[in-house]
N, C-alpha and C positions, 0 to 999 in steps of 0.2 A: 361511127360509120357502119360497122357490122350490124349493129342493132337496127339501123335504118334500112339496110338492105334486107334484113330478116323480116321486117315489117312489110316491106314491099313484095318480096319474092317468097317468103316463107322460110323458116329456119332450116328445113330439110334441103333447101336449095342453096344454102350458103355454107361454104367450108372456111375454116379459120386456121391460121397458124401464127404463132407469136412466140418469141423467146420467153415471154412472161407467161408461164404455165397457168398462173392464177387467172389471168385475163381470158385465156382459152377456156378454162373450166367454167367461168361465168357465162360465156357465150354458149358452151355446150349445154348448160342447164336451161338455157332459153330455147334450145333446139338446133343449134348450129352443128354441123359435122366437123370433127376435128381432123386436120391434116397434120402429119408428123414431120413434114419438110416442105420447103418451097417447091421442090421438084414434084412431090406427090400432089400438091395442090394444083400446080400448072398442068399436070397430066390429066387431072380429073375435071377441069373446068373450061368453059368457053371464054370467060372473062376473068382476068386476074387484076385485082385492085389492091394497091399497097398505099400505106401512109408511113413513110420512113423519114428519120430525122437527118440523115447524112447522105451525101452523094455516093460515098463508098458502099453504103447499104443498098442503094438503088442499083448500082453497077453489079453487085453480087446477085441480086434477084433477077436482073435482066439476063445475066449469064445462065442461071438455072432455068429461067423461063424458056429461053430459046433452045436450050438443050433438052427440054422436057415437053416440047409441044405434044399434044395438039391444042393447048389453049390458044385461042384465036385473037384475043385482044388484051393488051396490057395498059393499065392506067395507073400512074403514080400521082398521088396527091400529097404534097408536102409544102413546107415553108422554107425551102432552101434559098439562100441568097445568091 
């Protein structure tokens, strides 16, 4: 997902955060900007997109997101049942 966004909007316009540091390093090497927390990312962006595996993870991000506005739009893409 991040690579597709980078192709569309340019790497300098895409910030990434993941608990998997290696995944972040790969995206940084392609030009993405690294965020060190969900809160930092939410403060610095207009749109926050996540792909999370569990409902509890989504709830945690939403909590940080709303506490860290001014991000204006939140989209979660996942395969929760």
